[in-house]
C-alpha positions, 0 to 999 in steps of 0.5 A: 096052791091052797089058801092061807088061813091066819088064825090067832088072838085079836091083836096078834097081827093077822090082818097086817101080816095077811095083807103083806103076805097076799101082796108078796104072793100075788093073792087076794086078801080077805079079812073076815071081820070086814066081811061081817061088817059088810054083811051086817052094815055095822061095826063088830062092837055094834053087832056084839052089843045087839046080838051078844057073843053067840050072835057075833059068832053066828055072823062070823060063821056065816061070813066064813062059810060064804068065802069063795075059795075058787082061787087061792087067797090069804084069809085073816080070820076073826080071833074067835073063828076057831070057836066054831067047828063048822067054820074051821072045817070049811077053812081047813078044807080049802086052806092051810091054817097058820096060828099067829102065836104071841105071848099074852102080855104082848097081846095085852099091850096091843089091845088098847081098844077092848071096849070098841074092838068087837071081841067076841067075849063077855065084858067081864072076861080079861084078855088073859081069860080069853087067851087061856080059853082060846089057845087050845082051839088055835093049837087044835086047828093049826097046821102050822104054829108061827111064833111071832114074838120078838120079830118084826113084821118083815121077819114074820112074813118071811117065816110064814112064806117059808112055811108055805113055800118049803114047809108044807105042800100046798 
């Protein structure tokens, strides 16, 4: 079995879905945002403020490249992971990438802490700007696109499990 890699916008539910999915499948769960915070000793927002967008993307890439795929796991990536080709090549080599897709208006409703969340984007960029810029990257790297709109967490986990267990060979 390959690892399951969750990609998508901040606020789409990658971490929530990933924890439950890992528990149900008996796999370890890794959140690359937490790895970055452990590596840097600071919150993502602090790294963003100190090093800028490029510096945060560098930290994210280092965290992803350090992942140990000696056994399958579920990985929740930061929303900006697909912006670095090297990161995505590494993830796709070891896992199946599932794009957790939600409409932009739903993402906007969920992100109420933009100024403290550590989103790798310039301050003047809106969630719509970020969404429009990143969506082609998510689609490019996705092995599977999981439309999670109008479904609850349990339904979305069941859909992802179905993809993994039936829809793809891992």
